[in-house]
C-alpha positions as CSV (number, residue, x, y, z in Angstrom):
1,M,18.8,59.1,85.2
2,N,20.6,56.4,83.1
3,E,24.3,55.8,83.2
4,A,24.9,57.4,79.8
5,A,23.3,60.7,80.9
6,K,25.4,60.8,84.1
7,I,28.8,60.5,82.3
8,K,28.1,61.9,78.8
9,D,30.1,65.1,79.5
10,K,33.1,62.9,80.2
11,V,32.8,60.7,77.1
12,R,35.4,61.4,74.4
13,I,34.4,60.5,70.8
14,L,36.7,60.3,67.8
15,L,34.7,60.7,64.5
16,V,36.5,59.4,61.4
17,D,35.1,60.1,57.9
18,D,36.7,61.4,54.7
19,E,33.6,63.5,54.0
20,P,34.0,66.8,55.9
21,D,30.2,67.5,55.8
22,V,29.6,64.2,57.7
23,C,32.2,65.1,60.4
24,E,30.7,68.5,60.7
25,F,27.1,67.5,60.9
26,I,27.4,64.4,63.0
27,G,30.1,66.0,65.2
28,Y,27.8,69.0,65.8
29,N,25.0,66.8,66.9
30,L,27.1,64.7,69.2
31,K,28.6,67.9,70.8
32,K,25.1,69.3,71.2
33,N,24.2,66.2,73.1
34,G,27.1,66.6,75.5
35,F,29.9,64.6,74.1
36,A,33.5,65.8,73.6
37,V,34.3,65.2,69.9
38,T,37.3,65.4,67.7
39,T,37.5,64.4,64.0
40,C,39.9,63.2,61.3
41,S,39.6,61.9,57.8
42,N,41.2,58.5,57.3
43,G,42.3,55.4,59.1
44,K,46.0,56.4,59.5
45,Q,45.0,59.7,61.1
46,A,42.5,57.8,63.3
47,I,45.2,55.7,64.8
48,K,47.5,58.6,65.5
49,K,44.7,60.8,66.8
50,A,43.4,58.0,69.0
51,M,46.8,57.6,70.6
52,Q,46.7,61.3,71.6
53,F,43.0,61.8,72.3
54,R,42.3,58.4,74.0
55,P,38.6,58.2,72.9
56,H,36.1,56.1,74.7
57,V,34.1,55.8,71.5
58,I,35.3,55.8,67.8
59,I,32.8,56.2,65.1
60,M,34.5,55.3,61.8
61,D,33.6,55.2,58.1
62,V,34.6,52.0,56.3
63,T,35.7,53.3,52.9
64,M,38.4,56.0,53.2
65,P,41.6,56.9,51.5
66,E,45.1,55.9,52.8
67,M,43.7,53.3,55.2
68,D,40.1,52.0,55.5
69,G,38.2,51.7,58.7
70,I,38.3,47.9,58.8
71,Q,42.1,47.9,58.7
72,A,42.3,50.8,61.2
73,C,40.0,48.9,63.6
74,K,42.1,45.8,63.3
75,M,45.3,47.7,64.1
76,M,43.7,49.4,67.1
77,R,42.4,46.2,68.5
78,E,45.9,44.8,68.4
79,N,47.0,47.6,70.8
80,S,45.9,47.0,74.4
81,I,45.3,50.7,74.8
82,F,42.1,50.3,72.7
83,K,40.8,47.0,74.1
84,N,37.9,48.7,75.8
85,T,37.3,51.4,73.2
86,I,33.8,51.2,71.7
87,I,34.1,51.2,67.9
88,A,31.1,51.8,65.7
89,F,31.4,51.7,62.0
90,F,29.4,54.4,60.2
91,S,29.1,53.5,56.5
92,A,27.1,53.6,53.3
93,R,28.2,50.0,52.7
94,N,25.1,48.0,53.5
95,E,25.9,44.5,52.4
96,T,26.3,41.4,54.6
97,L,30.0,41.2,53.8
98,A,30.6,44.8,55.1
99,Y,28.8,44.0,58.3
100,R,30.7,40.7,58.8
101,D,34.1,42.4,58.1
102,G,33.3,45.2,60.6
103,F,32.4,42.9,63.4
104,S,35.3,40.5,62.6
105,A,37.7,43.4,62.8
106,G,36.5,44.1,66.3
107,G,33.7,46.6,65.8
108,D,30.9,46.9,68.4
109,D,28.3,48.3,66.1
110,Y,27.6,49.1,62.5
111,I,25.5,52.1,61.7
112,Y,24.2,52.5,58.1
113,K,24.5,56.0,56.6
114,P,22.8,58.1,55.7
115,S,21.2,58.1,59.2
116,D,19.4,60.8,60.9
117,P,21.8,62.5,63.4
118,A,19.2,61.7,66.2
119,V,19.5,58.0,65.4
120,V,23.3,58.2,65.5
121,V,23.2,60.0,68.9
122,A,20.7,57.4,70.1
123,R,22.9,54.5,69.0
124,I,26.0,56.1,70.7
125,N,24.0,56.6,73.9
126,A,22.9,52.9,73.8
127,L,26.5,51.8,73.3
128,V,27.7,53.9,76.2
129,E,24.9,52.6,78.4
130,K,25.7,49.0,77.4
131,F,29.5,49.0,77.5
132,F,30.6,51.6,80.0
133,P,29.8,49.6,83.2
134,T,32.2,46.8,82.1
135,R,34.7,48.7,80.0
136,F,35.1,51.9,81.9
137,P,33.9,51.2,85.5
138,T,36.0,53.8,87.1
139,M,34.1,56.5,85.3
140,L,30.9,55.4,86.9
141,A,32.2,55.6,90.4
């Protein structure tokens, strides 16, 4: 059994997208695969919700009202509470500049949407498998 499978039921995910259908559909599939998921609809809410929920993983759209995902990621990365949080952008913006901005802001991955929910779950499993041993070692003990 891989590390992701062993700890999946302990992994908290914050899903941030201004499209309710995306939150519902992707959130459902993440929950069905054993993750604890909460959602919100913009970058400002994401920062506030992340302070309360303390997610291990944040999946965040780039283009949202009030505060976009790039700015929210930058602000989170400035706070030591989120230094180990895995942040994956989930966006329809599929140009080089969007990818560059996402990674420059502190993102760990960039998932293009629309994506099959099974692909999103597989990418999150891969991120957990890759980063948990170094970012959250006490969860593996």
